[in-house]
C-alpha positions in Angstrom: 0.0 0.0 0.0 1.5 3.3 -1.1 1.2 6.6 0.6 3.3 9.6 1.4 5.5 11.1 4.0 6.0 14.8 5.0 9.6 15.9 5.5 11.1 19.3 6.4 14.5 20.8 5.9 14.9 22.6 9.3 17.9 24.5 8.0 15.6 26.3 5.5 12.6 26.8 7.8 12.3 30.3 9.1 9.1 29.8 11.1 6.7 31.8 8.8 3.9 29.3 9.8 2.2 29.4 6.4 2.0 25.6 6.5 0.2 25.7 9.9 -2.3 28.1 8.5 -3.0 25.8 5.5 -3.0 22.5 7.4 -3.1 22.9 11.2 -3.8 19.2 11.7 -0.4 18.3 10.2 1.9 21.2 11.0 2.7 23.3 14.1 5.1 26.2 14.3 5.9 27.5 17.8 6.4 31.2 18.3 9.9 32.0 17.1 10.4 28.3 16.3 10.7 26.0 13.3 8.0 23.7 11.9 7.0 20.6 13.8 5.3 17.9 11.7 2.4 16.6 13.8 1.7 13.6 11.6 4.5 12.8 9.2 2.5 10.0 7.5 -1.0 11.5 7.0 -3.9 9.6 5.4 -4.3 9.8 1.7 -7.4 11.9 2.0 -5.3 14.7 3.5 -3.0 14.8 0.5 -4.6 17.9 -1.1 -4.4 19.9 2.2 -0.8 18.9 2.8 0.2 19.7 -0.8 -1.3 23.2 -0.4 0.7 23.7 2.8 3.9 22.5 1.2 3.3 24.8 -1.8 2.7 27.8 0.6 6.1 27.5 2.3 8.0 30.6 1.3 11.4 29.0 1.9 10.5 25.6 0.3 11.5 23.8 3.5 8.8 21.2 3.2 8.4 18.4 0.8 6.5 15.2 0.2 8.2 11.8 -0.3 6.1 9.1 -2.0 6.0 5.7 -0.3 6.0 3.1 -3.0 4.6 0.5 -0.5 5.1 -3.2 -0.8 
């Protein structure tokens, strides 16, 4: 069963929190902090929401890795 995984490059993250605004169930950004991925392997039905959040990141610190499954 395939799926996807959310990953972050914390060296690029500047804490803008655009991801949290787009997908608060999957991203959290503490005040003056860097992104925390709440659920790194979200369900497939969350893909669109997560993709929007990844696209909104101004520093392109977030990305999706496809899981080919078994």
